[in-house]
Structure formats: C-alpha cells, structure tokens
C-alpha positions in Angstrom: 0.0 0.0 0.0 2.1 2.8 -1.3 -0.5 5.6 -1.7 1.0 9.0 -1.4 4.6 8.2 -2.4 4.0 10.4 -5.4 1.4 12.7 -3.9 0.5 15.7 -6.0 2.5 18.9 -5.4 -0.3 21.0 -4.2 0.0 24.5 -2.7 -0.8 24.7 1.0 -3.5 27.3 1.5 -2.0 29.1 4.5 -4.5 31.2 6.3 -7.4 29.7 4.2 -8.0 26.4 6.0 -11.8 26.9 6.2 -12.0 27.5 2.4 -9.8 24.5 1.8 -11.9 22.4 4.1 -15.1 23.3 2.3 -13.6 22.5 -1.1 -12.2 19.2 0.2 -15.3 17.9 1.7 -17.5 19.1 -1.2 -15.1 17.2 -3.5 -15.2 14.0 -1.5 -18.9 13.9 -1.0 -19.4 14.5 -4.7 -17.1 11.6 -5.7 -17.9 9.0 -3.1 -21.3 8.1 -1.6 -19.7 6.5 1.4 -17.8 9.8 2.1 -21.2 11.5 1.9 -22.6 9.2 4.5 -19.5 9.7 6.8 -19.8 13.5 6.5 -23.5 13.3 7.5 -22.5 11.0 10.5 -19.3 12.6 11.7 -19.3 16.1 10.2 -16.2 17.7 8.6 -13.2 16.9 11.0 -10.1 19.0 10.9 -7.3 16.7 9.8 -4.2 18.8 10.6 -4.1 19.1 14.4 -3.7 22.9 14.5 -4.3 23.0 18.2 -1.7 20.3 18.9 0.9 22.1 16.8 0.5 25.6 18.3 3.8 26.7 19.9 5.3 23.2 20.1 8.8 23.8 18.9 10.5 23.6 15.5 10.4 20.9 12.8 13.0 18.8 14.6 10.9 18.8 17.8 7.9 17.7 15.7 9.8 14.8 14.3 10.8 13.7 17.8 7.1 13.9 18.9 5.9 11.9 15.9 8.5 9.3 16.5 6.8 8.6 19.8 3.2 8.8 18.6 1.7 6.0 16.5 -0.6 5.2 14.9 -1.4 8.3 12.8 -4.9 8.9 14.3 -3.5 9.0 17.9 -2.8 12.2 19.7 0.7 13.3 18.9 1.8 14.2 22.4 2.7 10.9 24.1 4.0 9.9 27.6 7.4 9.2 26.1 7.5 12.6 24.4 6.6 14.3 27.7 9.5 12.5 29.3 11.9 13.7 26.7 10.7 17.3 27.1 11.3 17.0 30.8 14.8 15.7 30.2 15.6 18.5 27.8 13.9 21.2 30.0 11.7 22.2 27.1 11.0 21.2 23.6 13.7 18.7 22.3 15.8 20.7 19.9 18.5 19.1 17.8 21.2 20.3 20.2 19.5 18.9 23.3 18.7 15.6 21.7 22.3 15.2 20.5 23.5 16.0 24.0 21.2 13.4 25.5 22.4 10.7 23.2 20.7 7.5 22.1 21.3 5.7 25.4 19.4 8.3 27.4 16.6 8.5 24.9 16.2 4.8 25.1 16.1 5.0 28.9 13.2 7.4 28.6 11.2 4.8 26.7 12.1 5.4 23.1 12.9 2.2 21.1 16.6 1.9 20.4 16.3 2.2 16.6 14.2 5.4 16.9 16.7 6.8 19.4 19.7 6.1 17.1 17.8 7.6 14.2 16.9 10.8 16.0 20.4 11.4 17.3 21.8 10.9 13.7 19.2 13.4 12.4 20.0 15.8 15.2 23.7 15.7 14.3 22.9 16.2 10.6 20.8 19.3 11.6 23.6 20.7 13.7 26.3 20.2 11.0 24.0 21.7 8.3 23.8 18.5 6.3 20.0 18.9 6.5 17.9 22.0 7.1 14.6 20.8 8.6 13.1 24.2 8.9 13.3 24.6 5.1 11.1 21.5 4.4 8.0 23.7 4.3 9.2 24.9 0.9 9.7 21.3 -0.5 7.0 19.2 -2.2 5.7 16.0 -0.7 8.0 13.7 -2.6 11.1 15.8 -1.7 10.2 15.8 2.0 9.9 12.0 1.9 13.2 11.6 0.1 15.1 13.9 2.5 13.7 12.3 5.6 14.3 8.8 4.2 18.0 9.5 3.9 18.1 9.6 7.7 15.9 6.5 8.1 12.7 8.3 9.2 9.9 5.8 8.9 7.1 6.3 6.5 4.5 6.6 9.3 6.5 9.4 11.0 6.9 11.2 7.7 3.1 10.9 7.1 2.4 12.5 10.4 4.9 15.3 9.7 3.4 16.1 6.3 -0.1 16.1 7.7 0.1 17.6 11.1 3.2 19.9 10.7 3.1 20.9 7.1 -0.6 20.6 6.6 -0.5 18.9 3.2 -4.0 18.3 1.8 -3.3 15.2 -0.3 -1.6 12.7 2.0 -3.2 9.2 2.5 -1.2 7.2 5.1 -2.4 3.9 3.8 0.0 2.0 6.1 -1.8 3.3 9.2 -3.4 0.2 10.7 -6.6 1.9 11.8 -7.1 3.5 8.4 -6.4 0.3 6.5 -8.8 -1.7 8.8 -11.6 0.8 8.5 -11.3 1.1 4.7 -11.6 -2.7 4.5 -14.7 -2.7 6.7 -16.6 0.4 5.5 -15.7 0.2 1.8 -15.5 -3.7 1.7 -12.2 -3.1 -0.1 -9.0 -5.1 0.3 -6.8 -2.1 1.0 -6.5 1.7 0.6 -4.2 1.1 -2.4 -3.3 3.6 -5.0 -6.1 2.8 -7.4 -8.7 3.0 -4.7 -7.3 6.1 -2.9 -6.9 8.1 -6.0 -10.6 8.7 -6.2 -10.2 11.1 -3.3 -7.3 13.1 -4.7 -6.4 15.9 -4.4 -7.8 15.9 -0.8 -6.7 12.5 0.5 -5.7 13.9 3.9 -9.3 14.9 4.5 -10.5 11.5 3.2 -8.3 9.9 5.9 -9.8 12.1 8.6 -13.3 10.7 8.1 -12.4 7.0 8.8 -10.4 8.1 11.7 -13.4 10.0 13.0 -15.3 6.7 12.6 -12.7 4.9 14.7 -12.8 7.6 17.4 -16.6 7.3 17.5 -16.4 3.5 17.8 -18.0 2.8 14.4 -15.5 0.6 12.5 -17.6 -2.3 11.4 -19.4 -0.6 8.5 -22.5 1.4 7.8 -25.4 0.8 10.1 
C-alpha cells in the first residue's frame, strides 16, 4: 500500500483552512457516496491538528514527537515525548537531543532504533547536512526523500506532512486503523493507489473521516 509516495505537489493554502476544508469535503462527497454518509454522520473533521501544533517547537521537535506517537490517528503528544521534554527542560531541539544521546533517549522509553535515528538526524541538523526548517518549501516527494536519507519511517513522515506541514493530499495507507476501516466500510481489500486516487487531491481529508469513525467506535461498516 504505497499511496502518497508520489502525492501531487499542491500548494498549501496558508490562512485559508476553512475554504480548503469546504472545497475538500465538497469534492469528497461529490465523488464517493460512502464519504457523503460519513460526513453526515461525523461532520467535517479537521485533519491537521492545528491546536496540537501551536507553539510546540520547531520541525525537529515535531519529528521527535511523531517518532513517539503512532498510529497516525492518535494524539501526537505521548508519555514518552513528555518524558523527553522534561529531560531537555523544554522542547527537544537538535542540540538537546544530540547531548542526551541514544542511550538516554532509550532509557526514557524510546525504542533503540528510533533513538539512534533521532540522534543521527540531530547531528545532521547541527552540522548543516539537513535544514529541517526549510522543508516547508519542499513538495511532498522531496520531503519524503530527504527524511528517508536519515531513516525516518514512513508513518512518521506521514504525520509530519499532515500535522506539521498541513499537506492536503496525503493518504497514510499504512496506518493500521485506516487500513482496517477502509476494509470494513468500503468492503475493499486495501487503501491502495487505485482506490485512494478517487479522493485526490484531498486524501488527507479522506483519511480524517475513517479516523473519526474509529474515534466514534464505528468501525464495522455502515449501520
């Protein structure tokens, strides 16, 4: 399920989220009767997590947070992330994470592979090998390629693109809750590229509706 690897390079409508939301949900309900049902049932959920992102550090800190928060539909501030923030006396900047080291991060509850990866990414940020704050100017494919060089998992990159960069056409098909809900509600084998493309160029909003169904406890199909 590799939906989104070549997501369209759409402009982000900064400051126009309400307008974009209206366009997105009008598009989805016009293309897919199941989406129309879900909108009637669950409304038009905000997929980007604006409130969670407010004042929560830079792009590196966001990647630390998303490395501790899975699956995609979960809240992005986890117990492990809170522990890391306490250890760094604030939001975990690249410098603070590099100083902590992989061993200390693992001691705070982060899996060893994730700890090693974040320290490597922190060191790359500090040496100038990567400029994470410039990712906002990159398209979806470029962001994926840059983060993949440092071993950032697909699920973390999906969260980063959706919640941090507010990209409208991301479908994290590998998210277990989304995959399971698509199978049950659409009676479809998977949210693969051919199936998910019916929702482009607003696949992020399309994902928000099954997640709303999960949150509401309705994952077995239409009643």
